[in-house]
Jmol script that loads the backbone (N, CA, C; Angstrom):
load data "model"
ATOM      1  N   MET A   1      31.855-192.100-148.624  1.00  0.00           N
ATOM      2  CA  MET A   1      31.184-192.522-147.402  1.00  0.00           C
ATOM      3  C   MET A   1      30.638-193.942-147.519  1.00  0.00           C
ATOM      4  N   GLN A   2      30.882-194.663-146.521  1.00  0.00           N
ATOM      5  CA  GLN A   2      30.337-196.062-146.496  1.00  0.00           C
ATOM      6  C   GLN A   2      29.372-196.134-145.394  1.00  0.00           C
ATOM      7  N   LEU A   3      28.299-196.904-145.586  1.00  0.00           N
ATOM      8  CA  LEU A   3      27.210-197.144-144.627  1.00  0.00           C
ATOM      9  C   LEU A   3      27.112-198.587-144.252  1.00  0.00           C
ATOM     10  N   ASN A   4      26.836-198.846-143.002  1.00  0.00           N
ATOM     11  CA  ASN A   4      26.553-200.135-142.556  1.00  0.00           C
ATOM     12  C   ASN A   4      25.079-200.131-142.333  1.00  0.00           C
ATOM     13  N   LEU A   5      24.314-200.893-143.103  1.00  0.00           N
ATOM     14  CA  LEU A   5      22.927-200.901-142.970  1.00  0.00           C
ATOM     15  C   LEU A   5      22.393-202.116-142.226  1.00  0.00           C
ATOM     16  N   PRO A   6      21.376-201.989-141.386  1.00  0.00           N
ATOM     17  CA  PRO A   6      20.823-203.116-140.741  1.00  0.00           C
ATOM     18  C   PRO A   6      20.064-203.937-141.779  1.00  0.00           C
ATOM     19  N   PRO A   7      19.866-205.247-141.539  1.00  0.00           N
ATOM     20  CA  PRO A   7      19.269-206.135-142.535  1.00  0.00           C
ATOM     21  C   PRO A   7      17.915-205.655-143.024  1.00  0.00           C
ATOM     22  N   ASP A   8      17.073-204.951-142.187  1.00  0.00           N
ATOM     23  CA  ASP A   8      15.763-204.550-142.711  1.00  0.00           C
ATOM     24  C   ASP A   8      15.932-203.474-143.734  1.00  0.00           C
ATOM     25  N   LEU A   9      16.845-202.463-143.606  1.00  0.00           N
ATOM     26  CA  LEU A   9      17.065-201.502-144.554  1.00  0.00           C
ATOM     27  C   LEU A   9      17.669-202.039-145.890  1.00  0.00           C
ATOM     28  N   GLU A  10      18.583-202.928-145.691  1.00  0.00           N
ATOM     29  CA  GLU A  10      19.175-203.603-146.885  1.00  0.00           C
ATOM     30  C   GLU A  10      18.117-204.337-147.661  1.00  0.00           C
ATOM     31  N   SER A  11      17.168-204.949-146.975  1.00  0.00           N
ATOM     32  CA  SER A  11      16.066-205.697-147.592  1.00  0.00           C
ATOM     33  C   SER A  11      15.211-204.697-148.381  1.00  0.00           C
ATOM     34  N   LEU A  12      14.919-203.569-147.751  1.00  0.00           N
ATOM     35  CA  LEU A  12      14.044-202.590-148.484  1.00  0.00           C
ATOM     36  C   LEU A  12      14.746-202.052-149.790  1.00  0.00           C
ATOM     37  N   ILE A  13      16.023-201.805-149.675  1.00  0.00           N
ATOM     38  CA  ILE A  13      16.776-201.317-150.875  1.00  0.00           C
ATOM     39  C   ILE A  13      16.769-202.442-151.941  1.00  0.00           C
ATOM     40  N   ASN A  14      16.961-203.658-151.565  1.00  0.00           N
ATOM     41  CA  ASN A  14      17.012-204.705-152.510  1.00  0.00           C
ATOM     42  C   ASN A  14      15.623-204.986-153.127  1.00  0.00           C
ATOM     43  N   LYS A  15      14.640-204.709-152.348  1.00  0.00           N
ATOM     44  CA  LYS A  15      13.267-204.860-152.849  1.00  0.00           C
ATOM     45  C   LYS A  15      13.027-203.845-153.974  1.00  0.00           C
ATOM     46  N   ARG A  16      13.462-202.592-153.751  1.00  0.00           N
ATOM     47  CA  ARG A  16      13.267-201.570-154.759  1.00  0.00           C
ATOM     48  C   ARG A  16      14.197-201.799-155.981  1.00  0.00           C
ATOM     49  N   LEU A  17      15.351-202.321-155.740  1.00  0.00           N
ATOM     50  CA  LEU A  17      16.265-202.661-156.832  1.00  0.00           C
ATOM     51  C   LEU A  17      15.663-203.717-157.763  1.00  0.00           C
ATOM     52  N   SER A  18      14.968-204.726-157.140  1.00  0.00           N
ATOM     53  CA  SER A  18      14.411-205.848-157.827  1.00  0.00           C
ATOM     54  C   SER A  18      13.187-205.342-158.755  1.00  0.00           C
ATOM     55  N   SER A  19      12.661-204.249-158.390  1.00  0.00           N
ATOM     56  CA  SER A  19      11.561-203.690-159.223  1.00  0.00           C
ATOM     57  C   SER A  19      12.067-203.248-160.602  1.00  0.00           C
ATOM     58  N   GLY A  20      13.278-202.985-160.690  1.00  0.00           N
ATOM     59  CA  GLY A  20      13.845-202.447-161.979  1.00  0.00           C
ATOM     60  C   GLY A  20      13.702-200.973-162.187  1.00  0.00           C
ATOM     61  N   ALA A  21      13.126-200.328-161.211  1.00  0.00           N
ATOM     62  CA  ALA A  21      12.923-198.841-161.338  1.00  0.00           C
ATOM     63  C   ALA A  21      14.194-198.057-160.910  1.00  0.00           C
ATOM     64  N   TYR A  22      15.205-198.711-160.347  1.00  0.00           N
ATOM     65  CA  TYR A  22      16.390-198.058-159.854  1.00  0.00           C
ATOM     66  C   TYR A  22      17.589-198.647-160.451  1.00  0.00           C
ATOM     67  N   ALA A  23      18.610-197.793-160.707  1.00  0.00           N
ATOM     68  CA  ALA A  23      19.829-198.216-161.308  1.00  0.00           C
ATOM     69  C   ALA A  23      20.778-199.015-160.363  1.00  0.00           C
ATOM     70  N   ASP A  24      20.733-198.516-159.109  1.00  0.00           N
ATOM     71  CA  ASP A  24      21.645-199.051-158.064  1.00  0.00           C
ATOM     72  C   ASP A  24      21.121-198.512-156.681  1.00  0.00           C
ATOM     73  N   ALA A  25      21.918-198.964-155.608  1.00  0.00           N
ATOM     74  CA  ALA A  25      21.470-198.580-154.292  1.00  0.00           C
ATOM     75  C   ALA A  25      21.538-197.122-154.099  1.00  0.00           C
ATOM     76  N   GLU A  26      22.615-196.446-154.714  1.00  0.00           N
ATOM     77  CA  GLU A  26      22.742-195.024-154.633  1.00  0.00           C
ATOM     78  C   GLU A  26      21.496-194.317-155.171  1.00  0.00           C
ATOM     79  N   ASP A  27      20.959-194.815-156.232  1.00  0.00           N
ATOM     80  CA  ASP A  27      19.723-194.269-156.848  1.00  0.00           C
ATOM     81  C   ASP A  27      18.557-194.386-155.928  1.00  0.00           C
ATOM     82  N   VAL A  28      18.447-195.579-155.259  1.00  0.00           N
ATOM     83  CA  VAL A  28      17.351-195.723-154.336  1.00  0.00           C
ATOM     84  C   VAL A  28      17.448-194.753-153.140  1.00  0.00           C
ATOM     85  N   LEU A  29      18.624-194.555-152.585  1.00  0.00           N
ATOM     86  CA  LEU A  29      18.848-193.648-151.514  1.00  0.00           C
ATOM     87  C   LEU A  29      18.566-192.176-151.962  1.00  0.00           C
ATOM     88  N   ARG A  30      19.103-191.800-153.149  1.00  0.00           N
ATOM     89  CA  ARG A  30      18.963-190.485-153.612  1.00  0.00           C
ATOM     90  C   ARG A  30      17.504-190.066-153.744  1.00  0.00           C
ATOM     91  N   ARG A  31      16.639-191.046-154.351  1.00  0.00           N
ATOM     92  CA  ARG A  31      15.295-190.725-154.548  1.00  0.00           C
ATOM     93  C   ARG A  31      14.490-190.683-153.189  1.00  0.00           C
ATOM     94  N   ALA A  32      14.872-191.589-152.324  1.00  0.00           N
ATOM     95  CA  ALA A  32      14.206-191.532-151.035  1.00  0.00           C
ATOM     96  C   ALA A  32      14.525-190.231-150.257  1.00  0.00           C
ATOM     97  N   LEU A  33      15.797-189.769-150.361  1.00  0.00           N
ATOM     98  CA  LEU A  33      16.115-188.525-149.671  1.00  0.00           C
ATOM     99  C   LEU A  33      15.495-187.321-150.378  1.00  0.00           C
ATOM    100  N   GLU A  34      15.370-187.326-151.664  1.00  0.00           N
ATOM    101  CA  GLU A  34      14.706-186.260-152.432  1.00  0.00           C
ATOM    102  C   GLU A  34      13.309-186.226-152.059  1.00  0.00           C
ATOM    103  N   ALA A  35      12.608-187.430-151.961  1.00  0.00           N
ATOM    104  CA  ALA A  35      11.178-187.431-151.544  1.00  0.00           C
ATOM    105  C   ALA A  35      10.947-186.871-150.162  1.00  0.00           C
ATOM    106  N   GLN A  36      11.890-187.337-149.267  1.00  0.00           N
ATOM    107  CA  GLN A  36      11.807-186.706-147.897  1.00  0.00           C
ATOM    108  C   GLN A  36      12.051-185.287-147.888  1.00  0.00           C
ATOM    109  N   ASP A  37      12.995-184.725-148.570  1.00  0.00           N
ATOM    110  CA  ASP A  37      13.245-183.296-148.658  1.00  0.00           C
ATOM    111  C   ASP A  37      12.004-182.585-149.171  1.00  0.00           C
ATOM    112  N   ALA A  38      11.381-183.117-150.234  1.00  0.00           N
ATOM    113  CA  ALA A  38      10.231-182.504-150.797  1.00  0.00           C
ATOM    114  C   ALA A  38       9.059-182.512-149.782  1.00  0.00           C
ATOM    115  N   GLU A  39       8.876-183.579-149.061  1.00  0.00           N
ATOM    116  CA  GLU A  39       7.788-183.738-148.133  1.00  0.00           C
ATOM    117  C   GLU A  39       8.034-182.714-146.985  1.00  0.00           C
ATOM    118  N   GLU A  40       9.255-182.597-146.541  1.00  0.00           N
ATOM    119  CA  GLU A  40       9.555-181.624-145.435  1.00  0.00           C
ATOM    120  C   GLU A  40       9.476-180.235-145.753  1.00  0.00           C
ATOM    121  N   SER A  41       9.494-179.918-147.092  1.00  0.00           N
ATOM    122  CA  SER A  41       9.413-178.532-147.489  1.00  0.00           C
ATOM    123  C   SER A  41       7.931-177.996-147.622  1.00  0.00           C
ATOM    124  N   TRP A  42       6.992-178.905-147.457  1.00  0.00           N
ATOM    125  CA  TRP A  42       5.582-178.534-147.484  1.00  0.00           C
ATOM    126  C   TRP A  42       5.209-177.797-146.178  1.00  0.00           C
ATOM    127  N   THR A  43       4.443-176.671-146.330  1.00  0.00           N
ATOM    128  CA  THR A  43       3.918-175.936-145.148  1.00  0.00           C
ATOM    129  C   THR A  43       2.720-176.684-144.612  1.00  0.00           C
ATOM    130  N   ASP A  44       2.304-176.348-143.421  1.00  0.00           N
ATOM    131  CA  ASP A  44       1.080-176.900-142.803  1.00  0.00           C
ATOM    132  C   ASP A  44      -0.114-176.542-143.655  1.00  0.00           C
ATOM    133  N   GLU A  45      -0.050-175.308-144.235  1.00  0.00           N
ATOM    134  CA  GLU A  45      -1.164-174.858-145.029  1.00  0.00           C
ATOM    135  C   GLU A  45      -1.310-175.679-146.316  1.00  0.00           C
ATOM    136  N   GLU A  46      -0.149-176.016-146.942  1.00  0.00           N
ATOM    137  CA  GLU A  46      -0.174-176.826-148.139  1.00  0.00           C
ATOM    138  C   GLU A  46      -0.639-178.253-147.823  1.00  0.00           C
ATOM    139  N   ARG A  47      -0.199-178.722-146.640  1.00  0.00           N
ATOM    140  CA  ARG A  47      -0.683-180.155-146.262  1.00  0.00           C
ATOM    141  C   ARG A  47      -2.152-180.084-146.033  1.00  0.00           C
ATOM    142  N   GLN A  48      -2.714-179.084-145.430  1.00  0.00           N
ATOM    143  CA  GLN A  48      -4.151-179.032-145.143  1.00  0.00           C
ATOM    144  C   GLN A  48      -4.899-178.879-146.480  1.00  0.00           C
ATOM    145  N   ALA A  49      -4.458-178.120-147.389  1.00  0.00           N
ATOM    146  CA  ALA A  49      -5.080-177.902-148.686  1.00  0.00           C
ATOM    147  C   ALA A  49      -5.063-179.211-149.448  1.00  0.00           C
ATOM    148  N   LEU A  50      -3.979-179.936-149.403  1.00  0.00           N
ATOM    149  CA  LEU A  50      -3.956-181.232-150.093  1.00  0.00           C
ATOM    150  C   LEU A  50      -4.830-182.207-149.451  1.00  0.00           C
ATOM    151  N   SER A  51      -4.898-182.231-148.138  1.00  0.00           N
ATOM    152  CA  SER A  51      -5.770-183.135-147.467  1.00  0.00           C
ATOM    153  C   SER A  51      -7.239-182.865-147.827  1.00  0.00           C
ATOM    154  N   GLY A  52      -7.542-181.639-147.937  1.00  0.00           N
ATOM    155  CA  GLY A  52      -8.936-181.244-148.362  1.00  0.00           C
ATOM    156  C   GLY A  52      -9.255-181.818-149.777  1.00  0.00           C
ATOM    157  N   LEU A  53      -8.293-181.652-150.631  1.00  0.00           N
ATOM    158  CA  LEU A  53      -8.488-182.145-152.002  1.00  0.00           C
ATOM    159  C   LEU A  53      -8.617-183.674-152.022  1.00  0.00           C
ATOM    160  N   ILE A  54      -7.869-184.398-151.114  1.00  0.00           N
ATOM    161  CA  ILE A  54      -7.983-185.789-151.098  1.00  0.00           C
ATOM    162  C   ILE A  54      -9.390-186.187-150.575  1.00  0.00           C
ATOM    163  N   GLU A  55      -9.869-185.452-149.596  1.00  0.00           N
ATOM    164  CA  GLU A  55     -11.226-185.675-149.067  1.00  0.00           C
ATOM    165  C   GLU A  55     -12.217-185.480-150.184  1.00  0.00           C
ATOM    166  N   GLU A  56     -12.052-184.488-151.050  1.00  0.00           N
ATOM    167  CA  GLU A  56     -13.040-184.231-152.172  1.00  0.00           C
ATOM    168  C   GLU A  56     -12.905-185.402-153.149  1.00  0.00           C
ATOM    169  N   GLY A  57     -11.677-185.876-153.297  1.00  0.00           N
ATOM    170  CA  GLY A  57     -11.438-186.945-154.380  1.00  0.00           C
ATOM    171  C   GLY A  57     -12.100-188.257-153.989  1.00  0.00           C
ATOM    172  N   PHE A  58     -12.262-188.655-152.763  1.00  0.00           N
ATOM    173  CA  PHE A  58     -12.869-189.934-152.405  1.00  0.00           C
ATOM    174  C   PHE A  58     -14.251-190.128-153.009  1.00  0.00           C
ATOM    175  N   PRO A  59     -15.134-189.193-152.766  1.00  0.00           N
ATOM    176  CA  PRO A  59     -16.464-189.314-153.393  1.00  0.00           C
ATOM    177  C   PRO A  59     -16.441-189.317-154.901  1.00  0.00           C
ATOM    178  N   GLN A  60     -15.515-188.482-155.513  1.00  0.00           N
ATOM    179  CA  GLN A  60     -15.384-188.505-156.917  1.00  0.00           C
ATOM    180  C   GLN A  60     -14.973-189.933-157.431  1.00  0.00           C
ATOM    181  N   ALA A  61     -14.005-190.453-156.788  1.00  0.00           N
ATOM    182  CA  ALA A  61     -13.480-191.764-157.162  1.00  0.00           C
ATOM    183  C   ALA A  61     -14.587-192.832-157.080  1.00  0.00           C
ATOM    184  N   GLU A  62     -15.445-192.727-156.010  1.00  0.00           N
ATOM    185  CA  GLU A  62     -16.534-193.627-155.900  1.00  0.00           C
ATOM    186  C   GLU A  62     -17.503-193.541-157.001  1.00  0.00           C
ATOM    187  N   ARG A  63     -17.640-192.350-157.528  1.00  0.00           N
ATOM    188  CA  ARG A  63     -18.538-192.129-158.752  1.00  0.00           C
ATOM    189  C   ARG A  63     -17.851-192.435-160.091  1.00  0.00           C
ATOM    190  N   GLY A  64     -16.604-192.933-159.971  1.00  0.00           N
ATOM    191  CA  GLY A  64     -15.863-193.284-161.219  1.00  0.00           C
ATOM    192  C   GLY A  64     -15.194-192.154-161.877  1.00  0.00           C
ATOM    193  N   LYS A  65     -15.086-190.935-161.267  1.00  0.00           N
ATOM    194  CA  LYS A  65     -14.377-189.844-161.769  1.00  0.00           C
ATOM    195  C   LYS A  65     -12.918-189.821-161.357  1.00  0.00           C
ATOM    196  N   PHE A  66     -11.995-190.108-162.265  1.00  0.00           N
ATOM    197  CA  PHE A  66     -10.576-190.171-161.961  1.00  0.00           C
ATOM    198  C   PHE A  66      -9.773-189.295-162.841  1.00  0.00           C
ATOM    199  N   ILE A  67      -8.665-188.886-162.307  1.00  0.00           N
ATOM    200  CA  ILE A  67      -7.594-188.240-163.128  1.00  0.00           C
ATOM    201  C   ILE A  67      -6.307-189.063-163.031  1.00  0.00           C
ATOM    202  N   GLY A  68      -5.467-189.003-164.057  1.00  0.00           N
ATOM    203  CA  GLY A  68      -4.271-189.754-164.043  1.00  0.00           C
ATOM    204  C   GLY A  68      -3.212-189.152-162.999  1.00  0.00           C
ATOM    205  N   ALA A  69      -2.259-190.025-162.766  1.00  0.00           N
ATOM    206  CA  ALA A  69      -1.181-189.536-161.818  1.00  0.00           C
ATOM    207  C   ALA A  69      -0.438-188.341-162.260  1.00  0.00           C
ATOM    208  N   ALA A  70      -0.135-188.267-163.568  1.00  0.00           N
ATOM    209  CA  ALA A  70       0.556-187.041-164.120  1.00  0.00           C
ATOM    210  C   ALA A  70      -0.316-185.855-163.890  1.00  0.00           C
ATOM    211  N   GLU A  71      -1.565-185.895-164.228  1.00  0.00           N
ATOM    212  CA  GLU A  71      -2.455-184.749-164.005  1.00  0.00           C
ATOM    213  C   GLU A  71      -2.568-184.409-162.542  1.00  0.00           C
ATOM    214  N   ALA A  72      -2.568-185.345-161.648  1.00  0.00           N
ATOM    215  CA  ALA A  72      -2.645-185.080-160.251  1.00  0.00           C
ATOM    216  C   ALA A  72      -1.378-184.355-159.732  1.00  0.00           C
ATOM    217  N   ARG A  73      -0.233-184.822-160.250  1.00  0.00           N
ATOM    218  CA  ARG A  73       1.031-184.172-159.912  1.00  0.00           C
ATOM    219  C   ARG A  73       1.056-182.778-160.410  1.00  0.00           C
ATOM    220  N   LYS A  74       0.609-182.558-161.570  1.00  0.00           N
ATOM    221  CA  LYS A  74       0.507-181.226-162.280  1.00  0.00           C
ATOM    222  C   LYS A  74      -0.330-180.296-161.388  1.00  0.00           C
ATOM    223  N   GLN A  75      -1.486-180.743-160.911  1.00  0.00           N
ATOM    224  CA  GLN A  75      -2.375-179.889-160.191  1.00  0.00           C
ATOM    225  C   GLN A  75      -1.805-179.619-158.790  1.00  0.00           C
ATOM    226  N   ILE A  76      -1.144-180.567-158.246  1.00  0.00           N
ATOM    227  CA  ILE A  76      -0.536-180.350-156.881  1.00  0.00           C
ATOM    228  C   ILE A  76       0.570-179.351-157.008  1.00  0.00           C
ATOM    229  N   GLU A  77       1.436-179.429-157.988  1.00  0.00           N
ATOM    230  CA  GLU A  77       2.550-178.464-158.219  1.00  0.00           C
ATOM    231  C   GLU A  77       1.941-177.081-158.535  1.00  0.00           C
ATOM    232  N   ALA A  78       0.907-177.005-159.268  1.00  0.00           N
ATOM    233  CA  ALA A  78       0.256-175.682-159.488  1.00  0.00           C
ATOM    234  C   ALA A  78      -0.286-175.122-158.265  1.00  0.00           C
ATOM    235  N   MET A  79      -0.858-175.895-157.395  1.00  0.00           N
ATOM    236  CA  MET A  79      -1.315-175.471-156.080  1.00  0.00           C
ATOM    237  C   MET A  79      -0.222-174.879-155.248  1.00  0.00           C
ATOM    238  N   ARG A  80       0.919-175.601-155.232  1.00  0.00           N
ATOM    239  CA  ARG A  80       1.985-175.176-154.417  1.00  0.00           C
ATOM    240  C   ARG A  80       2.578-173.838-154.980  1.00  0.00           C
ATOM    241  N   GLU A  81       2.598-173.697-156.278  1.00  0.00           N
ATOM    242  CA  GLU A  81       3.212-172.472-156.919  1.00  0.00           C
ATOM    243  C   GLU A  81       2.212-171.329-156.609  1.00  0.00           C
ATOM    244  N   ARG A  82       0.914-171.543-156.701  1.00  0.00           N
ATOM    245  CA  ARG A  82      -0.051-170.450-156.333  1.00  0.00           C
ATOM    246  C   ARG A  82       0.204-170.004-154.929  1.00  0.00           C
ATOM    247  N   ARG A  83       0.389-170.971-154.006  1.00  0.00           N
ATOM    248  CA  ARG A  83       0.581-170.582-152.600  1.00  0.00           C
ATOM    249  C   ARG A  83       1.877-169.835-152.414  1.00  0.00           C
ATOM    250  N   ARG A  84       2.916-170.226-153.163  1.00  0.00           N
ATOM    251  CA  ARG A  84       4.228-169.525-153.005  1.00  0.00           C
ATOM    252  C   ARG A  84       4.053-168.069-153.458  1.00  0.00           C
ATOM    253  N   VAL A  85       3.328-167.870-154.601  1.00  0.00           N
ATOM    254  CA  VAL A  85       3.134-166.555-155.121  1.00  0.00           C
ATOM    255  C   VAL A  85       2.299-165.681-154.130  1.00  0.00           C
ATOM    256  N   GLU A  86       1.248-166.292-153.547  1.00  0.00           N
ATOM    257  CA  GLU A  86       0.357-165.594-152.625  1.00  0.00           C
ATOM    258  C   GLU A  86       1.165-165.215-151.391  1.00  0.00           C
ATOM    259  N   ARG A  87       2.186-165.908-150.968  1.00  0.00           N
ATOM    260  CA  ARG A  87       2.879-165.606-149.717  1.00  0.00           C
ATOM    261  C   ARG A  87       3.873-164.479-149.952  1.00  0.00           C
ATOM    262  N   ARG A  88       4.196-164.184-151.193  1.00  0.00           N
ATOM    263  CA  ARG A  88       5.182-163.084-151.452  1.00  0.00           C
ATOM    264  C   ARG A  88       4.650-161.750-151.265  1.00  0.00           C
TER     265      ARG A  88
END
end "model"
wireframe off; spacefill off
backbone 0.3
color backbone group
């Protein structure tokens, strides 16, 4: 498959390539589509729960209480798994 990209999309891909985080344009597109797929798989309930946690987090951050990105991802995935189990 070949794609003809408008200049703005080509610029976005090149920006990400210049970060060094991606091997090539295919890698950029693959990760973007995977992220979109993951986002679209969230239920409204999961989005609301995450939003609530974010709202809780702002005051904690203001007080200097932070967790790292890896721990945040771990907690979010655990929350999703609990909700999947509860729905069964």
